[in-house]
C-alpha positions as CSV (number, residue, x, y, z in Angstrom):
1,M,0.0,0.0,0.0
2,S,1.3,3.4,-1.0
3,K,2.3,5.8,1.7
4,L,2.2,8.7,-0.8
5,I,-0.6,11.2,-0.4
6,Y,-1.3,13.5,-3.3
7,V,-2.6,17.0,-2.9
8,M,-3.2,20.0,-5.1
9,G,-1.6,23.2,-3.8
10,D,1.6,25.0,-2.9
11,L,4.4,23.0,-1.4
12,F,5.6,26.0,0.5
13,A,2.2,26.1,2.4
14,A,3.0,22.7,4.0
15,P,2.5,22.6,7.8
16,E,5.2,24.1,10.0
17,N,7.7,21.7,11.4
18,S,7.8,19.6,8.3
19,I,10.6,18.8,5.8
20,L,10.3,20.2,2.3
21,V,12.0,17.7,-0.1
22,H,13.5,18.5,-3.5
23,A,16.1,17.2,-5.9
24,C,19.4,19.1,-6.3
25,N,22.5,19.1,-8.3
26,T,26.0,18.9,-6.7
27,V,27.3,22.1,-8.3
28,G,25.5,24.6,-6.0
29,S,22.9,25.9,-8.4
30,W,19.2,26.5,-7.7
31,G,18.7,28.5,-10.9
32,T,15.4,27.4,-12.4
33,G,12.2,25.5,-11.7
34,I,11.2,24.6,-8.2
35,A,14.9,25.1,-7.1
36,L,14.6,28.8,-8.0
37,A,11.5,29.1,-5.8
38,F,13.4,27.4,-2.9
39,K,16.3,29.9,-3.4
40,E,13.9,32.9,-3.4
41,K,12.0,31.7,-0.3
42,Y,14.9,30.3,1.6
43,P,18.0,32.4,0.8
44,T,19.9,31.5,3.9
45,Q,19.4,27.8,3.3
46,F,20.5,28.3,-0.3
47,E,23.8,29.8,0.9
48,L,24.3,26.8,3.2
49,Y,23.6,24.4,0.3
50,K,25.9,26.3,-2.1
51,A,28.8,26.2,0.5
52,H,28.2,22.5,1.1
53,C,28.4,21.9,-2.7
54,N,31.6,23.9,-3.0
55,E,33.2,21.9,-0.2
56,H,32.1,18.4,-1.3
57,G,31.3,18.6,-5.0
58,Q,30.4,15.4,-6.9
59,A,31.0,13.3,-3.8
60,L,27.5,14.4,-2.7
61,I,25.7,12.3,-5.3
62,G,23.2,10.0,-3.5
63,T,23.3,11.9,-0.2
64,C,20.9,14.4,1.4
65,L,21.7,17.7,3.0
66,L,19.1,18.4,5.7
67,I,19.0,22.1,6.5
68,S,17.1,23.4,9.5
69,G,14.8,26.3,9.2
70,D,12.3,28.3,11.3
71,K,9.2,27.1,9.6
72,H,10.4,24.2,7.5
73,D,13.5,22.2,7.2
74,I,14.8,21.7,3.6
75,A,16.0,18.3,2.3
76,C,18.3,18.6,-0.6
77,L,18.4,15.2,-2.3
78,F,21.6,15.1,-4.5
79,T,20.2,13.2,-7.4
80,S,22.3,14.6,-10.3
81,R,25.8,15.8,-10.5
82,G,24.9,18.5,-13.1
83,Y,21.9,20.2,-14.6
84,G,20.6,21.2,-18.0
85,K,22.4,19.3,-20.8
86,R,25.0,18.1,-18.2
87,R,22.5,16.4,-15.9
88,D,23.0,12.7,-15.2
89,S,21.1,10.0,-17.1
90,K,17.7,8.9,-15.9
91,E,19.1,5.7,-14.6
92,E,21.9,7.4,-12.6
93,I,19.4,9.9,-11.2
94,L,17.1,7.1,-10.0
95,V,20.0,5.2,-8.3
96,A,21.1,8.4,-6.6
97,T,17.4,9.1,-5.6
98,K,17.1,5.8,-3.7
99,A,20.4,6.4,-1.8
100,A,19.6,10.1,-1.1
101,V,16.1,9.2,0.3
102,Q,17.7,6.5,2.5
103,D,20.1,9.2,3.8
104,L,17.2,11.6,4.4
105,I,15.3,8.9,6.4
106,K,18.4,8.2,8.5
107,Q,18.8,11.9,9.2
108,N,15.2,12.5,10.1
109,A,15.5,11.1,13.6
110,T,12.4,12.8,14.9
111,S,10.3,11.6,11.9
112,K,9.2,15.0,10.8
113,P,6.6,14.7,8.0
114,L,7.9,14.8,4.5
115,H,6.4,17.1,1.9
116,A,7.6,17.3,-1.7
117,C,7.0,18.4,-5.2
118,R,7.2,15.7,-7.9
119,F,11.0,15.9,-7.7
120,N,13.2,14.8,-10.6
121,S,10.4,15.2,-13.0
122,G,10.9,18.8,-13.9
123,K,14.3,20.0,-15.0
124,F,16.0,16.6,-14.5
125,G,13.5,15.1,-17.0
126,V,12.8,11.8,-15.1
127,P,9.1,10.7,-15.4
128,W,7.4,11.1,-12.0
129,E,6.2,7.5,-12.2
130,D,9.8,6.3,-12.0
131,T,10.6,8.3,-8.9
132,E,7.2,7.4,-7.4
133,Y,8.0,3.7,-7.9
134,I,11.2,4.0,-5.8
135,L,9.3,5.9,-3.0
136,E,6.6,3.3,-3.0
137,E,9.0,0.4,-3.0
138,M,10.8,2.0,0.0
139,G,7.5,2.6,1.8
140,V,8.3,6.3,2.3
141,P,5.4,8.3,3.8
142,M,5.3,11.6,1.9
143,V,2.8,14.3,0.9
144,V,3.3,15.1,-2.8
145,Y,2.1,18.4,-4.2
146,S,0.9,19.3,-7.6
147,P,0.4,23.0,-8.4
148,A,-3.3,24.1,-8.3
149,N,-2.7,26.2,-11.4
150,P,-0.1,24.4,-13.5
151,Q,1.6,26.7,-16.1
């Protein structure tokens, strides 16, 4: 039985004291898509993410950076080394996704609720159903948001 709950709405309106999950590259760029929205809403967390990438680089693939915040914590799943034309292949992204989600679960010691967009399916170009399959296989409880007004 799936532990994924689907809702229409704004990910950033998730309840306080929850973790907002998104997929990231290892080069320190939140320049487009949902990542840009994270950068605009959480500039301090972006700077921590960028510094973490600068320090560790491609070694981050398949890990999660969990950044504390006042209202929400941010889970940066490192699922691709690059972005745009330099993003990893779909298969590499899915392998990294499984490892990064495992790392997130390990770090989430207090079992804060997980809220996410359909990560990997935007700028990384992985069909949501492929990422969804991994989350279901792992039994990860997560609220997944779709925008109320998709553009």
